[in-house]
C-alpha positions in Angstrom: 66.7 -77.7 70.5 70.1 -76.9 71.8 70.5 -77.3 75.5 71.9 -74.2 77.4 75.5 -74.3 78.2 76.3 -74.8 81.8 77.5 -71.7 83.6 80.5 -72.2 85.8 81.7 -70.2 88.7 78.4 -69.2 90.2 78.7 -68.5 93.9 75.3 -68.2 95.7 77.0 -66.4 98.6 78.1 -63.5 96.3 76.1 -60.6 95.2 73.8 -60.8 92.2 75.8 -58.8 89.7 78.9 -61.0 89.6 76.8 -64.1 89.1 74.6 -62.3 86.6 77.7 -61.3 84.6 78.9 -65.0 84.4 75.4 -66.1 83.3 75.0 -63.4 80.7 78.5 -63.9 79.3 77.7 -67.5 78.7 74.3 -66.7 77.1 75.9 -64.1 74.8 78.4 -66.7 73.7 75.6 -69.1 73.0 74.0 -66.6 70.6 77.2 -65.9 68.8 78.1 -69.5 68.4 75.6 -69.6 65.5 77.2 -66.7 63.6 78.7 -68.7 60.7 76.0 -71.3 60.6 73.0 -69.0 60.1 74.6 -67.6 56.9 73.0 -70.5 55.1 69.2 -70.3 55.0 69.0 -74.1 54.8 70.4 -74.5 58.3 66.9 -74.6 59.8 67.9 -76.3 63.1 70.7 -73.8 63.8 68.3 -70.9 63.0 65.8 -72.3 65.5 68.6 -72.9 68.1 69.8 -69.3 67.7 66.2 -68.1 68.3 66.2 -70.1 71.6 69.6 -68.7 72.5 68.2 -65.1 71.9 65.2 -66.0 74.0 67.4 -67.1 76.9 69.4 -64.0 76.6 66.3 -61.8 76.5 64.8 -63.2 79.6 68.0 -63.0 81.6 68.5 -59.4 80.5 65.0 -58.7 81.8 65.6 -60.6 85.1 69.0 -59.1 85.8 68.5 -55.7 84.3 68.1 -54.1 87.7 71.5 -55.3 88.8 73.3 -53.0 86.3 73.5 -49.3 86.2 73.7 -49.1 82.4 70.6 -48.8 80.3 69.9 -52.3 78.9 66.6 -51.4 77.2 68.1 -50.8 73.7 69.9 -54.1 73.9 66.8 -55.8 75.1 64.7 -54.4 72.3 67.2 -55.5 69.7 67.4 -59.0 71.2 63.6 -59.2 71.1 63.6 -58.1 67.4 66.0 -60.9 66.5 64.1 -63.5 68.5 60.8 -62.5 66.8 62.4 -62.6 63.3 63.8 -66.0 64.0 60.5 -67.1 65.4 58.7 -66.1 62.3 61.2 -67.9 60.1 60.7 -71.0 62.3 56.9 -70.8 61.8 57.4 -71.0 58.1 59.9 -73.8 58.5 57.3 -75.8 60.4 54.2 -74.9 58.4 55.5 -75.7 54.9 56.2 -79.4 55.7 52.9 -79.7 57.5 51.1 -78.4 54.5 53.0 -80.6 52.2 52.2 -83.6 54.4 48.5 -82.6 54.2 48.7 -82.5 50.4 50.1 -86.0 50.4 47.3 -87.1 52.7 44.7 -85.6 50.4 46.2 -87.3 47.4 46.0 -90.6 49.2 42.4 -90.0 50.2 41.5 -89.1 46.6 43.1 -92.3 45.4 41.2 -94.4 47.9 37.9 -92.6 46.9 38.5 -93.1 43.2 39.3 -96.8 43.7 36.2 -97.2 45.8 34.0 -95.5 43.2 35.5 -97.6 40.4 35.0 -100.8 42.5 31.4 -99.9 43.3 30.8 -99.1 39.6 32.3 -102.4 38.5 30.3 -104.5 41.0 26.9 -102.9 40.2 27.4 -102.4 36.5 24.9 -103.9 34.1 25.6 -103.5 30.3 22.7 -101.0 30.0 23.9 -99.1 33.1 27.4 -98.5 31.8 26.7 -95.0 30.5 24.7 -94.0 33.6 27.5 -95.4 35.9 30.1 -93.5 34.0 28.1 -90.2 34.2 27.6 -90.7 38.0 31.3 -91.3 38.4 32.2 -88.2 36.4 29.6 -86.2 38.4 31.1 -87.3 41.7 34.7 -86.7 40.5 33.7 -83.2 39.3 32.1 -82.4 42.6 35.2 -83.6 44.4 37.4 -81.4 42.2 35.2 -78.3 42.9 35.6 -78.9 46.6 39.3 -79.6 46.2 41.4 -77.6 48.8 44.7 -78.4 47.1 45.0 -75.2 45.0 44.6 -73.1 48.2 47.2 -75.2 50.0 49.6 -74.9 47.1 49.1 -71.1 47.2 49.6 -71.0 51.0 52.8 -73.0 50.6 54.1 -70.6 48.0 53.2 -67.7 50.2 54.9 -69.1 53.3 58.1 -69.9 51.2 58.1 -66.4 49.8 57.6 -64.9 53.3 60.4 -67.0 54.7 62.8 -65.6 52.0 61.8 -62.1 53.0 62.1 -62.8 56.7 65.5 -64.5 56.3 66.8 -61.5 54.3 65.5 -59.2 57.1 67.2 -61.4 59.7 70.6 -61.5 57.9 70.4 -57.7 57.3 69.8 -57.1 61.0 72.5 -59.6 62.0 75.1 -58.0 59.8 74.0 -54.5 61.1 74.4 -55.7 64.7 77.9 -57.1 64.0 78.9 -53.9 62.1 77.6 -51.7 65.0 79.6 -53.9 67.5 76.4 -54.9 69.4 78.1 -57.7 71.3 81.0 -55.5 72.4 78.7 -52.6 73.5 76.5 -55.0 75.4 79.4 -56.7 77.1 80.8 -53.2 78.0 77.5 -52.1 79.5 77.4 -55.3 81.5 80.9 -54.8 82.7 82.2 -58.0 81.1 85.3 -56.2 79.8 
């Protein structure tokens, strides 16, 4: 996670508004530093860091909102929407690798179980028991396959990947709209940063 940029020029002896302006200007810059990077859906870390930057901006707008005469609610709402979209994308980015790791673990467990069954069958096998041992092995293997959770996990992975594509497209559409509507400039003007 990207650390917040230090804010320079804070003077505790001054009124809240001038200090709030400095802090908010820095946090707005943090959000927009990811502008070119989030155009690539593979930039998972940068998308997450942008979410954190939006989160910082959101909370500071809530905290300092009373220091400004302009209505910050529309800006706050839009920042929250962006934070939520990026959070949902991040959930997908975290869950898919976790599910894939679980699949690998299941495959490892299955290999160990099959090897154990084969080993037990070899140790206890008598020539007359061979057919019975093979049938027991097949029966256990079929029971394990019926209880197999892998098809459901594969489905969940596919659903989360598809959901991420939709969410990412929503995010980029919103981001382009904000830029087109000059969100940053309007927010900075409302905060008296210009």
